[in-house]
N, C-alpha and C positions, 0 to 999 in steps of 0.2 A: 504494500500500500504506500502511496506517495506521502512524503512527510507533510506537504502542504495540506492534504486532506485531513490528516490526523490533527494538525494544529487547529484547523477550522472546527472540527468536531469537538476538540478539547475546549476551545473558546465557547462553543455552544453549550457545553456542559457547565461552564462557569456562570451562565445566565441564571438569575434567580427564577423561582417558579412563576412569579407574576409576569416577568418579561417573556419567558418561554411560552406561557399559555396565550398571552396577547398576540405574539407573533404567529403561533400555530393557528389560532382562530382567524386572524386576519388573512393569512395566506390561503387557508383552505376553505373558509366559509364566507368571507366578506371583505370589503375594502378597508373599513375602519369603524371604530366605535364612535358614539355621538359626542363624547367629550375627551379631552386630551390625555388623561391618565386613568384608563380603565384598570380594574383589578377584579376579574371574574372570580378569583379564589377568595376574595375578601368582602366584596360588596355584592349584596343580593341583586341590586338593580343591574349591575354589570353581568352577573351570571345569567339573569333572565334575558338580557340583550344578546349575549353570546349565543344562547340557545335559539332565540328567535332568528338571528341572522343565519345560523347554520340550517335551521329548518326551512328557511326560505330558499336555500340552495338545493335541498333534496334530502332524501332519507339517509343516504350514506354520510353526508356531511353532518346531519343531526346526530347520527350514531357515533361518529368520531368525536364530535363536541362533547357528548355525554361521557365517553371514555376519558377524554382529556380532562374534563372538569372533575371527574371522580377520582382519577389516579394519574396526575401529571407525570410522576416519576416513572411509572410503568410505560406510559406512552413515549416518553423521552428515550428510555432505554430501547424500546422496540424500534423507534425511528433511527436511532444510531446504528443498530444492527442492520437494518434495512439498507442504509446508506453505505455502510462498510461492505455489505454483500454486493451492492450495485457497483461500488468502486472497483472491486475485484473483477466483476463480470464485464463491465464496459466503460464506466466512468474514467478509469485510469487511462485506458487507451485513447479515448476521445480527448481527454485533457491534454495529453502529450501532443496531439495534433493541433490544438487551438491555442495553447498557452503562449507560444512564440508570437502569434498574431495579436493576441490581446496585450502582451507586454509591449510590443512595438507600437500599437495604437496608443497605449497610455503614455509612452515616452514622447510620441509625436505631439500629443495634446499638451503635455507639460512644456515642451519646447515652444509651442505656440503661445502658451500662457506667459512664459518667461520673456520671450522676445517680441511678441506682437500684441499682447494684452488679452484681457478677458473676452472682449467682443469677438476677436478672431478665433479664440479657443472654442467658445461655445458654438460658433457658426460651423466649425469643423466637426463638432460632436454631432450636430443634426441641424438641417435647415429649418426645422420646426422650433428651434430655440433661438431667441433673440435677446440681446441686452438692451433694456430700456434705461438709458443713462439718466433721463429726466426723473424717473421714479426710483432709480437705484435698485432695480430688480431684474430678474430673468423671467421672460415670458415663454411658456411652453404651449405650442399650438395643439390643443387637445379638445375633444368634445366635453370633457369634464371641467367643472369649475372647482377651484380650490386654491389655497394659499399655504405655503410652507415658509417658515422663517429660518434662515441660517445665520442670523445675527449673533455674533459671539461664539458660534461653533464652527461656521464654515459649511461647505457643501461637498460631498464626496461624489465624484463622477466614476461610475463603474461600467466598464465595457463588457458586453456579452456577445458571444458568437451565435447564440441561439434565440435571441429575443426579437428579431425583426418581425413586424414593424413597431414593436412596443417601445414607448418611452415611459418608464415607470418612475414616478417620484414617490419616495418612501419617507414618511415622517415618523420616526421611531419614538414618538411621545417624549420629547425632550432630548433625545440623543441627536447626534449629527445627522441631518437628513441626507438621503442618498438619491441620486438620479442615475438609474441604469439605462444605458443606451445601446442599441445594436451597432456592432462594428460593420461598416459598409462592406458589401461584397460586390465584385464587378458585375455579376449577372443580375443584380437586383435593380429595379427601376428607381429613379430618384423620387423621393417623397414630395408630394404636392402639399401646399398649404391648405388648411381647411377652407379659407376664403376662396381660393381658386376652385376647389371642388364644388362649393356651394354656388359659385357664379356659373359654372358649367351646367350644373343640374337645373338651376333656374332658367338658363338659356333654352334648354331642350324641353322644359316643362310646358312652355306655351304651345297650344295646339297648332297655331300657324307655323311657328318655327319648326315644330316636329314634322309638319308636312313638307317644309322646305328641305329638311334633312333627308327625308325619304326620297325626294326627287334628286338631291345632290348625291345620294348614295349610289345612284345609277351612273354618275359621271359628271364632269364639269358642265355648268350651265351659265348663261349670261343672265343679267337681271330681267331682261325682256322675256327670255325663255321661261324663267321661273314664274314670272307674273302670268304668262299665258297658260302654263301648265297647272297653276293653282287657282286661277280665277281671281287674281289680286291685281292691284295697280302697281306700277313700277316704284312709286315712292313708298308704298307699304312694304314691298319686298326689300327695298334698300334699308329701311329702318330695321327690319328684323334681321337682315344679313349683318348689319352693324353690330347687333347684340351678339350674334353667333361668332363673329370675328373677334370681338373684344374678349369673349370667353376663350378664344384660342381653338375653336372647334372647326373653323373654316379658314381657307387661305385663297388668295386670288392670283391670277396670272393674266398678263395682257398679250393679246394676239392682234396686232394692228390697232384698229379703232375699237376693238371689243375687249371687255374685261370678263373673264370667266371665273366663277366661284367654284371651289372644290371643298368637299367635306374631308376633314382630317380623320380618316377611318380609324387610324391607330389610337388617336386620343379619345374619340367617341367610344371605341371598343374598350378602353381602359377605365371608363367612368365607374363601372361597378367595382373594379379592383381598387381604384383611387378612393372611392367612398368607404370601402371595407378597410383599407389601410388607415384612414383617418379615424374610423370607428374603433379600431383595435389599438391605435397609438395612444 
């Protein structure tokens, strides 16, 4: 077994029961408790809340939460044995493949932070993270709303080779918050901002623009051809084409005195994947 894995499990064993139970409930059953310092082992209201959150996820999660709350020491020992067995079976081999990539990524981000500043470093972590210098905060482009403070503690950036497209912000109830980000792989498409995805979905949601897309899917058309094919006036078509082009779903090319509009099939085809990527991020 790798020494790094043993050290991590040993550190896990040093967690007090409250911290272990909170982490186990949050990871397996829900995103967070309602208040900043829950203690399901000590406070009846937190115990009820943990059970409710687990039950909302399903019968297996509810059964796990019951075992966890009844005997955290036994569950912790079982989880450690499971992870040790998994490390011998496949974790160790996989870790050897990805550790160099993760270490190189961490060094690269540290160099950017040292020589080019925080803005460049977080932009390299993910295009979905921006530095808002006016408010003195980092903004993560996610469908979720939330706020985590690193004032006085700092923020840990943790690369992962298996988390795409997730950006996970973990507030450990007073400990240093962690932002886990996926290490970019060459074959993965670049992540679009939520605003871009929303703009594209709104563009194709209009029934007239959807009809234009259907016509353009067959091939390039001029404004006049689109107007004739869809029973619209040329100004109407131009107005709707402007929305589609601004959303990046169409492009134009000129042939002599005529301008032809084309549907960007690849971008339209990726709308579902782009929406899912933002939902998961």
